C-alpha positions as CSV (number, residue, x, y, z in Angstrom):
1,R,8.9,-10.8,92.7
2,E,7.7,-7.3,92.1
3,S,9.9,-4.7,92.5
4,G,7.6,-2.7,95.1
5,S,8.2,-6.2,97.0
6,L,12.0,-6.1,96.3
7,E,12.3,-2.6,97.7
8,Q,10.4,-3.1,101.0
9,D,12.1,-6.3,101.9
10,A,15.6,-4.8,101.0
11,D,17.7,-2.9,104.0
12,I,19.9,-1.1,101.0
13,V,18.6,-0.3,97.7
14,M,21.4,1.5,95.4
15,F,21.4,2.0,91.4
16,I,24.1,3.2,89.0
17,H,23.7,5.4,86.4
18,R,26.0,6.2,83.9
19,P,25.3,9.4,81.5
20,D,27.7,8.7,79.0
21,A,26.2,5.1,78.1
22,L,23.2,6.6,76.3
23,E,25.0,9.8,75.2
24,K,28.1,9.2,73.8
25,D,29.4,12.8,73.8
26,S,28.9,13.6,77.4
27,P,31.1,15.7,79.3
28,K,30.9,13.1,82.0
29,A,32.9,10.2,80.1
30,N,33.8,7.3,82.4
31,I,32.2,9.0,85.5
32,A,29.1,7.4,87.2
33,E,27.0,7.9,90.0
34,L,26.1,5.4,92.8
35,I,22.5,6.4,94.2
36,V,22.0,5.3,97.6
37,A,18.3,5.3,96.9
38,K,17.5,3.3,100.8
39,H,19.4,2.5,103.7
40,R,17.5,0.9,106.4
41,N,20.0,1.7,109.0
42,G,21.6,5.1,107.5
43,P,21.5,8.3,105.8
44,T,20.5,7.7,101.7
45,H,23.1,9.9,99.7
46,P,22.0,11.3,96.0
47,G,25.3,10.6,94.3
48,I,28.4,9.4,95.2
49,E,30.9,10.1,92.2
50,L,32.7,6.9,90.5
51,V,35.1,6.2,87.8
52,F,34.2,3.4,85.4
53,M,37.2,1.5,83.8
54,N,35.6,0.2,81.1
55,N,38.5,-1.7,79.6
56,L,38.2,-3.6,82.8
57,A,34.6,-3.4,83.2
58,R,34.9,-2.2,87.2
59,F,33.8,1.0,89.3
60,E,36.4,2.6,91.3
61,N,35.9,5.5,94.0
62,A,37.0,9.1,92.3
63,V,39.6,10.3,94.1
64,R,40.2,14.2,94.0
65,S,43.4,15.6,94.8
66,P,43.5,18.6,97.4
67,A,46.0,20.4,94.9
68,G,43.2,20.0,91.9
69,N,45.9,18.8,89.9
70,G,43.8,15.5,89.0
71,K,46.8,12.9,90.6
72,E,46.0,11.0,93.3
73,G,47.5,12.0,96.8
74,G,48.5,15.7,95.2
75,H,51.8,14.6,94.0
76,S,53.4,16.0,91.3
């Protein structure tokens, strides 16, 4: 199938963008963006930040603490 047909038939179209995949000195090492380009029954989103765990080949939510200390939940 052509990509236009897939996009037309799909309810949701998402892309993962990892700047560090091509730019080795990227300031966003191991950070990826999940871009919701099409959502038939909901809003699109320009970029949801994810963390790429290279050793596990896995993406996880990028959790930011309210205290800004970089730890989950804001605990020391």
